[in-house]
C-alpha positions in Angstrom: -226.3 -150.2 196.6 -222.7 -150.8 197.7 -222.1 -152.9 200.8 -221.0 -149.9 202.9 -223.6 -147.4 201.9 -224.6 -145.3 204.9 -221.7 -146.6 207.0 -219.0 -144.5 208.7 -215.5 -145.7 209.2 -212.4 -144.4 211.0 -209.0 -145.5 209.7 -205.8 -144.6 211.5 -202.6 -144.3 209.5 -204.7 -143.8 206.4 -202.5 -141.6 204.4 -200.2 -144.2 202.9 -199.3 -147.8 202.6 -201.9 -150.4 203.7 -203.9 -147.7 205.3 -204.3 -145.8 202.1 -205.5 -149.0 200.4 -208.1 -149.5 203.1 -209.3 -145.9 202.8 -209.7 -146.3 199.0 -211.6 -149.5 199.3 -213.9 -148.4 202.0 -214.8 -145.2 200.0 -215.2 -147.3 196.8 -217.7 -149.5 198.8 -219.8 -146.5 199.7 -218.5 -145.7 203.2 -217.8 -142.3 204.6 -214.3 -142.4 206.0 -212.4 -140.3 208.5 -208.7 -140.9 207.9 -206.2 -139.9 210.5 -202.5 -139.6 210.0 -199.4 -137.6 211.0 -198.7 -137.0 207.3 -200.8 -134.0 206.7 -199.8 -133.4 203.1 -200.5 -136.9 201.9 -203.6 -137.2 204.0 -205.2 -134.0 202.6 -204.2 -135.0 199.1 -205.9 -138.4 199.4 -209.1 -136.9 200.9 -209.3 -134.3 198.2 -208.9 -137.0 195.5 -211.6 -139.2 197.0 -214.1 -136.3 197.4 -217.0 -136.2 199.8 -216.5 -139.8 201.0 -213.3 -139.0 202.8 -212.3 -136.5 205.4 -208.7 -136.1 206.7 -207.9 -135.3 210.3 -204.3 -134.8 211.4 -203.8 -137.3 214.2 -200.8 -138.6 216.1 -202.0 -141.8 217.7 -199.2 -141.7 220.3 -201.5 -139.1 221.8 -204.6 -140.8 223.2 -206.6 -137.6 223.1 -206.1 -137.3 219.4 -207.6 -140.8 218.9 -210.6 -139.8 221.0 -211.0 -136.7 218.7 -211.0 -138.9 215.6 -214.0 -140.9 216.9 -215.7 -137.7 218.0 -215.1 -136.2 214.5 -216.7 -139.2 212.8 -219.7 -139.0 215.0 -220.0 -135.2 214.7 -219.3 -134.9 211.0 -221.0 -138.1 209.6 -223.4 -138.9 212.4 -222.1 -142.2 213.7 -219.4 -144.8 213.6 -219.8 -148.3 212.3 -216.2 -149.5 211.6 -213.0 -148.6 213.4 -209.7 -149.7 211.8 -206.7 -149.4 214.1 -204.1 -149.5 211.4 -201.4 -146.9 212.3 -198.1 -148.5 213.4 -194.3 -148.2 213.5 -191.6 -150.7 213.0 -188.9 -149.4 215.3 -185.2 -149.6 214.5 -184.0 -152.8 212.9 -181.4 -154.6 215.1 -180.2 -157.8 213.4 -179.0 -159.1 216.8 -181.1 -158.7 219.9 -177.9 -158.4 222.0 -177.2 -155.1 220.1 -180.7 -153.7 220.9 -180.6 -150.8 223.3 -184.4 -150.8 223.6 -184.4 -147.0 223.0 -187.5 -147.2 220.9 -189.5 -149.5 223.1 -191.8 -146.9 224.6 -192.5 -145.2 221.3 -193.3 -148.5 219.6 -195.6 -149.7 222.4 -197.4 -146.4 222.6 -198.3 -146.5 218.9 -198.6 -150.2 218.2 -200.4 -151.3 221.4 -201.7 -148.4 223.5 -203.2 -146.6 220.5 -204.9 -149.8 219.4 -206.4 -150.3 222.9 -207.5 -146.6 223.0 -209.0 -146.7 219.5 -210.9 -149.9 220.4 -212.1 -148.4 223.6 -213.3 -145.1 222.2 -215.0 -146.7 219.2 -216.7 -149.3 221.4 -218.0 -146.6 223.8 -220.0 -145.2 220.9 -220.9 -148.5 219.3 -222.2 -150.0 222.6 -224.9 -147.4 222.8 -225.7 -147.5 219.1 -226.4 -151.1 218.1 -222.8 -152.4 217.8 -220.3 -152.3 215.1 -217.0 -153.7 213.8 -213.4 -153.0 215.1 -210.4 -154.2 213.1 -207.0 -154.2 214.6 -204.0 -154.5 212.3 -201.3 -156.7 213.6 -198.6 -158.6 211.7 -197.4 -162.1 210.8 -194.4 -161.0 212.9 -196.7 -161.2 215.9 -197.5 -164.9 215.1 -194.3 -166.3 213.7 -191.0 -166.2 215.6 -188.0 -164.7 213.9 -184.9 -162.6 214.3 -184.8 -158.8 214.3 -187.2 -156.1 215.4 -188.1 -157.9 218.6 -190.0 -154.9 220.1 -192.1 -154.7 217.0 -192.8 -158.5 217.2 -193.8 -158.2 220.8 -196.1 -155.3 220.2 -197.9 -157.1 217.4 -198.3 -160.3 219.5 -199.8 -158.1 222.2 -202.4 -156.8 219.7 -203.4 -160.3 218.9 -204.0 -161.3 222.5 -205.7 -158.0 223.3 -208.0 -158.4 220.3 -209.0 -162.0 221.3 -209.7 -160.9 224.8 -211.6 -157.7 224.2 -213.7 -159.5 221.5 -215.1 -161.7 224.2 -216.1 -158.7 226.4 -217.5 -156.6 223.6 -219.6 -159.3 222.0 -222.2 -158.5 224.7 -222.7 -155.2 222.9 -222.9 -156.7 219.4 -219.4 -155.4 218.6 -217.2 -157.6 216.6 -213.4 -157.3 217.2 -211.0 -158.9 214.8 -207.3 -158.7 214.0 -205.7 -159.0 210.5 -202.1 -160.1 210.3 -200.6 -159.2 207.0 -197.4 -160.8 205.7 -194.5 -159.0 204.1 -196.1 -156.2 202.1 -193.6 -153.7 200.7 -195.0 -150.6 202.4 -193.0 -147.8 203.9 -192.9 -149.4 207.3 -191.3 -152.5 205.9 -188.8 -150.6 203.8 -187.7 -148.6 206.8 -187.3 -151.6 209.0 -185.3 -153.5 206.4 -182.9 -150.6 205.8 -182.3 -149.9 209.5 -183.4 -146.3 209.2 -185.4 -144.4 211.7 -188.9 -145.4 212.4 -191.7 -144.0 210.3 -195.3 -143.8 211.2 -197.7 -144.8 208.5 
């Protein structure tokens, strides 16, 4: 038996980049995965490739109701939820100098990188608290730990995820729910490429 046989996972931003890698690994380990993403074409193609272990749901995590629907779909389609991976994120526009930053993308970055993580954690935990616990994994970034120039809104959002994760882990431990954050380094995914080239933001 694989380590995730009989387990159900939701992975946001699962159609490409790091999210796609997570989806593939979870399915390979025996989990049934609901992958949510705004990229319908790539999401459907990935789910079709992976077969019965994966189901794609179009989901824009900037809309909290769509996150709630992802969790409901996992419970309704697969009968439960054991792992929630809040992976979807955006980089924002790269400003090499903070003095040139108009903060025009602040609200969008915070909605996706912080509020969506909080909503995903909350909705998953509501189910897990009544069903024996589970695991919630929030994707942050080395940029939320190490100081540096550029993408200050992105850095602030990822630092917020770290503090939120530490804090909510204390509260949810009472329900046998583990909450952890992963802070990847510079992985050459679409979000990094967009940020580095100063193009418009792209949701994974």
